[in-house]
C-alpha positions as CSV (number, residue, x, y, z in Angstrom):
1,X,-14.1,-3.4,-15.6
2,X,-14.2,0.5,-16.6
3,X,-17.2,0.8,-14.3
4,X,-15.4,-1.0,-11.2
5,X,-12.3,1.4,-11.5
6,X,-14.4,4.3,-11.6
7,X,-16.5,3.1,-8.7
8,X,-13.4,2.4,-7.0
9,X,-11.8,5.7,-7.4
10,X,-15.2,7.4,-5.9
11,X,-15.2,5.1,-3.1
12,X,-11.8,5.9,-1.9
13,X,-12.4,9.5,-1.9
14,X,-15.7,9.3,-0.1
15,X,-13.8,7.2,2.7
16,X,-11.1,9.8,2.7
17,X,-14.1,12.4,3.4
18,X,-15.6,10.1,6.1
19,X,-12.4,9.8,7.8
20,X,-11.9,13.7,8.0
21,X,-15.7,14.3,9.2
22,X,-15.1,11.4,12.0
23,X,-11.4,13.5,13.0
24,X,-13.6,15.8,14.2
25,X,-15.1,13.9,17.0
26,X,-13.3,12.0,19.9
27,X,-11.2,9.1,18.5
28,X,-11.2,5.6,20.4
29,X,-8.0,4.1,20.2
30,X,-7.0,0.4,21.0
31,X,-4.0,-1.5,20.8
32,X,-3.9,-5.0,19.0
33,X,-0.5,-6.9,18.9
34,X,1.8,-4.4,20.8
35,X,1.9,-0.4,21.9
36,X,2.6,0.6,18.2
37,X,0.1,-2.0,16.3
38,X,-3.4,0.4,16.6
39,X,-6.8,0.2,15.4
40,X,-9.3,3.2,16.1
41,X,-13.0,3.1,15.9
42,X,-12.2,5.3,12.7
43,X,-10.2,2.5,10.9
44,X,-13.4,-0.1,11.8
45,X,-16.1,2.3,10.6
46,X,-14.2,3.4,7.5
47,X,-13.9,-0.4,6.7
48,X,-17.8,-1.2,7.4
49,X,-18.7,2.2,5.0
50,X,-16.6,0.9,2.3
51,X,-17.9,-2.6,2.6
52,X,-21.7,-2.0,2.6
53,X,-20.9,0.3,-0.9
54,X,-19.1,-2.5,-2.2
55,X,-21.6,-5.2,-1.5
56,X,-24.6,-2.7,-2.1
57,X,-23.1,-2.5,-5.9
58,X,-21.6,-5.6,-6.1
59,X,-23.3,-8.4,-4.0
60,X,-21.8,-11.4,-5.4
61,X,-18.2,-10.2,-4.7
62,X,-15.9,-11.0,-1.8
63,X,-14.0,-8.9,0.8
64,X,-10.4,-9.0,2.2
65,X,-9.6,-6.3,4.9
66,X,-7.5,-5.5,7.3
67,X,-10.1,-5.1,10.6
68,X,-12.3,-7.4,12.4
69,X,-11.1,-10.7,10.5
70,X,-12.7,-10.0,7.2
71,X,-10.7,-12.5,5.2
72,X,-11.7,-14.1,2.0
73,X,-8.8,-16.2,-0.3
74,X,-7.4,-13.8,-2.9
75,X,-7.9,-16.4,-5.6
76,X,-11.6,-17.7,-5.2
77,X,-13.8,-15.2,-7.5
78,X,-13.9,-11.3,-7.1
79,X,-12.3,-9.8,-4.4
80,X,-11.7,-6.5,-3.2
81,X,-8.7,-5.9,-0.7
82,X,-9.4,-3.1,1.6
83,X,-7.2,-1.0,4.1
84,X,-9.1,1.5,5.6
85,X,-6.5,3.5,7.1
86,X,-2.9,2.5,6.4
87,X,-0.6,4.3,9.1
88,X,-2.9,4.3,12.0
89,X,-0.3,5.7,14.4
90,X,0.3,8.7,12.2
91,X,-3.5,9.3,11.8
92,X,-3.4,8.9,15.4
93,X,-0.7,11.0,16.3
94,X,0.5,13.4,13.4
95,X,-3.5,13.6,11.8
96,X,-1.5,13.1,8.2
97,X,0.9,10.7,6.5
98,X,-1.8,7.8,6.2
99,X,-3.6,6.4,3.2
100,X,-6.7,4.4,2.2
101,X,-6.1,1.6,-0.2
102,X,-8.3,-0.6,-2.3
103,X,-7.5,-3.4,-4.7
104,X,-9.4,-5.6,-7.1
105,X,-8.8,-9.2,-8.0
106,X,-10.7,-11.5,-10.2
107,X,-9.3,-15.2,-9.7
108,X,-6.2,-14.2,-7.9
109,X,-5.2,-11.6,-11.2
110,X,-5.0,-7.9,-10.1
111,X,-7.3,-5.9,-12.0
112,X,-6.7,-2.5,-10.8
113,X,-5.6,-0.7,-7.1
114,X,-6.1,2.7,-5.5
115,X,-4.0,4.6,-3.0
116,X,-5.5,7.9,-1.7
117,X,-3.2,10.0,0.7
118,X,-6.0,11.5,2.5
119,X,-4.7,14.6,4.1
120,X,-2.8,15.7,1.0
121,X,-5.6,14.7,-1.6
122,X,-3.4,12.8,-3.7
123,X,-5.1,9.9,-5.7
124,X,-2.6,7.2,-7.4
125,X,-4.8,4.5,-9.3
126,X,-4.2,2.4,-12.4
127,X,-4.5,-1.3,-13.4
128,X,-4.1,-3.8,-16.0
129,X,-6.5,-1.8,-18.6
130,X,-6.0,1.6,-17.0
131,X,-3.3,4.3,-17.0
132,X,-1.6,5.0,-13.6
133,X,-2.7,8.7,-13.1
134,X,-1.9,10.9,-10.0
135,X,-4.9,13.1,-9.6
136,X,-5.7,12.5,-13.4
137,X,-2.3,13.1,-14.3
138,X,-0.5,10.2,-16.0
139,X,2.6,8.7,-13.8
140,X,5.6,8.2,-16.0
141,X,7.0,4.5,-16.2
142,X,10.1,4.1,-13.6
143,X,13.6,5.8,-15.3
144,X,16.9,4.4,-14.1
145,X,19.1,6.4,-12.0
146,X,22.1,5.5,-10.1
147,X,21.7,3.7,-6.7
148,X,23.6,6.8,-5.2
149,X,21.7,9.3,-6.4
150,X,18.4,7.5,-4.9
151,X,16.6,7.7,-1.5
152,X,15.4,4.4,0.2
153,X,12.0,3.9,2.0
154,X,12.3,1.5,5.1
155,X,10.6,0.2,7.7
156,X,12.7,1.5,11.0
157,X,13.0,-2.3,12.6
158,X,14.7,-3.6,9.5
159,X,16.8,-0.6,9.1
160,X,17.9,-0.7,12.4
161,X,18.5,-4.2,12.9
162,X,20.3,-4.5,9.2
163,X,18.0,-7.5,8.4
164,X,18.7,-9.0,5.0
165,X,21.8,-6.4,4.9
166,X,18.9,-3.7,4.1
167,X,21.3,-1.2,5.8
168,X,23.9,-2.1,4.2
169,X,22.2,-1.4,0.8
170,X,21.0,1.9,1.9
171,X,24.9,3.0,3.1
172,X,25.4,3.0,-1.1
173,X,22.3,5.9,-1.7
174,X,21.7,9.4,-0.3
175,X,19.8,7.9,2.6
176,X,16.5,6.5,3.9
177,X,12.9,7.8,4.8
178,X,10.7,6.4,7.2
179,X,6.9,7.6,6.5
180,X,5.2,5.3,9.1
181,X,3.2,3.5,6.4
182,X,3.1,1.2,2.9
183,X,0.7,3.4,1.2
184,X,2.5,6.5,1.2
185,X,5.5,5.0,0.9
186,X,4.7,2.8,-1.9
187,X,3.1,6.1,-3.9
188,X,6.5,7.7,-3.1
189,X,8.2,5.1,-5.1
190,X,5.8,4.9,-8.0
191,X,6.1,8.8,-8.2
192,X,10.1,8.4,-8.0
193,X,10.5,10.1,-5.0
194,X,11.9,7.0,-3.5
195,X,13.5,4.0,-5.6
196,X,12.4,1.2,-3.3
197,X,10.7,0.4,-0.1
198,X,11.6,-2.4,2.1
199,X,9.0,-3.3,4.9
200,X,7.0,-6.3,7.0
201,X,3.9,-5.8,6.1
202,X,0.4,-7.5,5.6
203,X,-1.5,-8.4,2.2
204,X,-3.8,-5.3,2.4
205,X,-0.8,-3.1,2.7
206,X,0.9,-4.2,-0.5
207,X,-2.3,-5.5,-2.9
208,X,-3.0,-1.9,-4.5
209,X,0.7,-1.0,-4.8
210,X,1.5,-4.5,-6.5
211,X,-1.2,-4.2,-9.2
212,X,-0.3,-0.1,-10.1
213,X,3.4,-0.5,-9.9
214,X,3.2,-3.6,-12.7
215,X,2.0,-1.2,-15.1
216,X,5.2,1.2,-14.0
217,X,8.0,-1.2,-14.0
218,X,8.0,-2.2,-10.3
219,X,7.4,-5.5,-8.3
220,X,6.7,-6.9,-4.9
221,X,9.2,-9.5,-3.8
222,X,9.7,-11.4,-0.5
223,X,13.6,-11.1,0.3
224,X,14.0,-14.7,-1.2
225,X,12.6,-13.4,-4.7
226,X,9.1,-14.9,-4.2
227,X,5.8,-13.5,-4.9
228,X,4.0,-12.7,-1.3
229,X,1.4,-15.5,-0.6
230,X,-1.7,-12.9,0.0
231,X,-2.4,-14.9,3.7
232,X,0.6,-13.7,5.9
233,X,2.5,-10.5,7.3
234,X,5.7,-11.1,5.5
235,X,9.0,-9.0,4.9
236,X,8.9,-7.6,1.3
237,X,10.7,-5.2,-1.3
238,X,8.8,-3.2,-3.0
239,X,11.3,-2.0,-6.2
240,X,11.7,-1.5,-9.7
241,X,12.1,-4.9,-11.6
242,X,15.0,-3.6,-13.7
243,X,17.0,-2.9,-10.7
244,X,16.1,-6.4,-8.8
245,X,19.3,-8.2,-9.5
246,X,21.6,-5.1,-8.9
247,X,19.8,-4.8,-5.2
248,X,20.1,-8.3,-4.5
249,X,23.8,-8.0,-5.0
250,X,24.1,-5.8,-2.1
251,X,21.3,-7.3,0.0
252,X,23.1,-10.7,-0.2
253,X,26.5,-9.6,1.4
């Protein structure tokens, strides 16, 4: 497993360099489901680059990835979950605040995950038998703080509509931060810049954070308290496990 973990860290940095090189070229942008749901040739080419590398080294493994309908059940064998560019709108418009993410599962059990903030060169990685590190520096587990001394990350849609009482909860904090990507937001939760993150996301958006976060005291749950299904886009919370009941008191009001 250590070999695969080291391979994943090297792979994700190589993917980041691949993206940076592609950024010097003309980027082709396509709308998927709606005007803010974009895909670029760089998303697709980065995913192809990563899949080719994985299957070259581990030809018996499987892939679940964002683009081009690459799907495989998370509980069926050795599965790599890939998000080639998380935060594509940020990538297109800002050329910043986007991440590459990789997670690895064996028969549905998460083994390790990596989140790479490409432009800021920040690699958060860790797993069941690996310490959680940010650029090789060990990351501390969650340390409790009062809600009124915390910031919350949130999808703009959930915040604007107060869905599940999210806006009500945030009104009891120091405020909301909207970064436009799950990877960057969840990284900031695990480095304790944010206390929690609420969003409407896909399996490849939360897979890595779910594995890494578990080692630090965080969990991913749907708003009805269930584990996400790894099949569909769901509205989820990423937050400290010890704060779950506290949060539910506000979210249920």
